C-alpha positions in Angstrom: 102.1 138.0 295.7 99.4 140.6 295.6 101.9 143.4 296.2 104.1 142.1 293.3 101.1 142.2 291.0 100.1 145.7 292.2 103.7 146.9 291.5 103.6 145.3 288.1 100.3 147.0 287.3 101.7 150.4 288.4 104.8 149.8 286.3 102.7 149.0 283.2 100.5 152.0 283.7 103.5 154.2 284.1 105.0 152.9 280.9 101.8 153.6 279.0 101.7 157.1 280.5 105.2 157.8 279.4 104.4 156.4 275.9 101.3 158.6 275.7 103.3 161.7 276.8 106.0 161.0 274.2 103.4 160.7 271.4 101.8 163.9 272.5 105.1 165.7 272.6 106.0 164.5 269.1 102.6 165.5 267.8 102.7 169.1 269.2 106.5 169.8 269.0 106.5 171.0 265.4 103.5 173.4 265.6 104.8 174.7 269.0 108.2 175.3 267.6 106.8 177.0 264.5 104.7 179.3 266.8 107.7 180.1 268.9 109.7 181.0 265.7 106.9 183.1 264.3 106.6 185.1 267.6 110.3 185.6 268.1 111.7 185.6 264.5 114.1 182.8 265.7 115.9 181.0 262.9 114.9 183.4 260.2 111.2 182.8 260.6 109.1 185.9 259.8 106.4 187.5 261.9 102.8 188.2 260.8 100.5 191.2 261.3 97.2 192.6 260.2 98.7 195.8 258.9 101.7 198.1 258.9 102.6 200.4 261.8 102.2 203.6 259.7 105.7 204.7 260.5 108.0 204.9 257.4 111.7 205.6 257.6 114.2 206.9 255.1 116.3 203.8 255.5 116.2 201.6 252.4 116.6 197.8 252.4 117.0 195.6 249.4 114.7 192.6 249.5 115.8 189.6 247.4 113.4 186.9 246.5 114.3 183.2 246.2 112.3 180.2 245.2 112.9 176.5 245.5 110.7 173.5 244.8 110.8 169.9 246.0 111.4 167.3 243.1 108.2 165.6 244.2 106.0 168.6 243.2 105.5 168.9 239.4 105.3 172.7 239.4 107.4 175.5 238.1 107.9 178.2 240.8 109.8 181.4 240.7 109.7 185.1 241.9 108.2 187.6 239.5 111.0 189.9 240.4 114.4 189.0 241.8 114.7 192.0 244.1 113.2 195.3 245.1 114.3 198.3 247.2 111.9 199.2 250.0 111.7 201.8 252.6 111.6 200.5 256.2 108.0 200.5 257.4 106.4 200.9 254.0 104.0 198.1 253.0 105.1 196.3 249.8 103.5 193.7 247.5 105.5 191.1 245.6 104.5 188.1 243.5 105.7 184.6 242.9 104.7 182.8 239.7 103.6 179.1 239.9 102.7 176.8 237.0 101.6 173.2 237.3 103.1 170.7 234.9 100.9 167.9 236.2 98.1 166.1 234.3 95.6 166.7 237.1 95.0 168.8 240.3 98.0 169.0 242.6 98.2 170.7 246.0 101.3 172.2 247.6 102.4 173.8 250.8 105.2 176.4 251.2 107.8 176.8 253.9 109.7 180.0 254.2 112.4 181.9 256.0 114.6 185.0 255.7 118.3 185.6 255.8 120.2 186.8 257.6 118.3 185.0 260.3 118.7 187.9 262.8 116.4 189.9 260.5 113.5 187.5 260.8 111.9 189.2 263.7 111.7 192.5 261.7 110.3 191.0 258.5 106.6 191.1 258.9 104.0 189.5 256.6 100.6 191.0 256.3 99.3 188.4 253.8 101.0 185.5 252.0 100.2 182.5 249.8 102.3 180.5 252.3 99.6 180.8 254.9 97.4 178.3 253.1 97.6 175.2 251.0 97.5 175.9 247.3 95.9 173.7 244.6 96.7 174.1 240.9 94.7 172.4 238.1 96.6 170.7 235.2 98.6 173.4 233.4 97.2 176.2 235.5 99.4 179.3 236.2 98.9 181.8 239.1 100.6 184.8 240.5 100.9 184.3 244.3 101.1 187.5 246.4 103.0 188.3 249.5 102.4 191.6 251.3 105.0 192.6 253.8 107.0 195.4 255.4 110.2 195.7 257.4 109.5 196.7 261.0 110.8 200.2 261.8 112.0 198.8 265.1 114.9 197.4 263.1 116.5 200.9 263.3 116.7 200.6 267.1 118.6 197.3 267.0 122.3 198.0 266.7 122.9 194.4 265.8 121.0 195.0 262.5 122.9 198.2 261.5 125.0 196.2 259.0 121.9 194.7 257.3 121.2 196.3 253.9 119.8 193.2 252.1 117.2 190.7 253.3 116.5 187.5 251.3 113.0 186.0 251.4 113.0 182.3 250.5 110.2 179.9 249.8 110.3 176.2 249.2 107.1 174.4 247.9 106.4 170.8 248.7 103.7 168.4 247.6 100.9 168.4 250.2 100.9 165.6 252.8 97.6 164.2 251.8 98.9 163.7 248.3 101.9 161.8 249.3 104.2 164.7 250.1 106.8 164.7 252.9 106.7 168.3 254.0 105.4 169.7 257.3 102.1 171.6 256.8 102.2 175.4 256.9 101.4 177.4 260.0 97.8 177.9 259.0 95.7 176.0 256.5 92.3 176.6 254.8 90.3 173.8 253.2 89.2 174.1 249.5 91.5 177.0 248.9 92.0 177.0 245.2 94.1 180.2 244.9 95.5 182.7 247.4 93.9 186.0 248.1 94.7 188.4 245.3 96.0 185.6 243.0 95.9 186.3 239.3 95.0 183.2 237.4 96.2 182.9 233.8 
């Protein structure tokens, strides 16, 4: 009888342990996967860096800019320019325009990727509005900057010889704490009203 109770207790503890492990795995799977993608460029996820390498090549790549927005976020969001031609390795600065159509403050978070996906590991962001949660007041308009470069290492990858155009895409979602259903960005900063270098109209 005692042995049966002991076995039952062990079984219950094992089940609770498995449940706890599953909850932990679910909680950390998204940020771990995001970190993996950022490091490897897997799935079109871009990399980040503090600055450019200093090496600039003659090779020119066309960067196209795309913008999408979730219906639950009452903003207007679009690239300031649809495309630009850049030299590989040369730092560039682009802007996206965002305007709130809400009656009060609304926060949003942006997800991003590049296509073709195989170019993700060579598209490097130095600074980006997508690193932080953005909050716009009623009717407010801002220019959101993204500073980037194409890694010169792309020239050594024969699998990328056919790539002459890279598309950078962003999708804005309403922030989770305001009832949104998007995953949070890779890095967040509290009380961030506008991104670094943002121009408020």
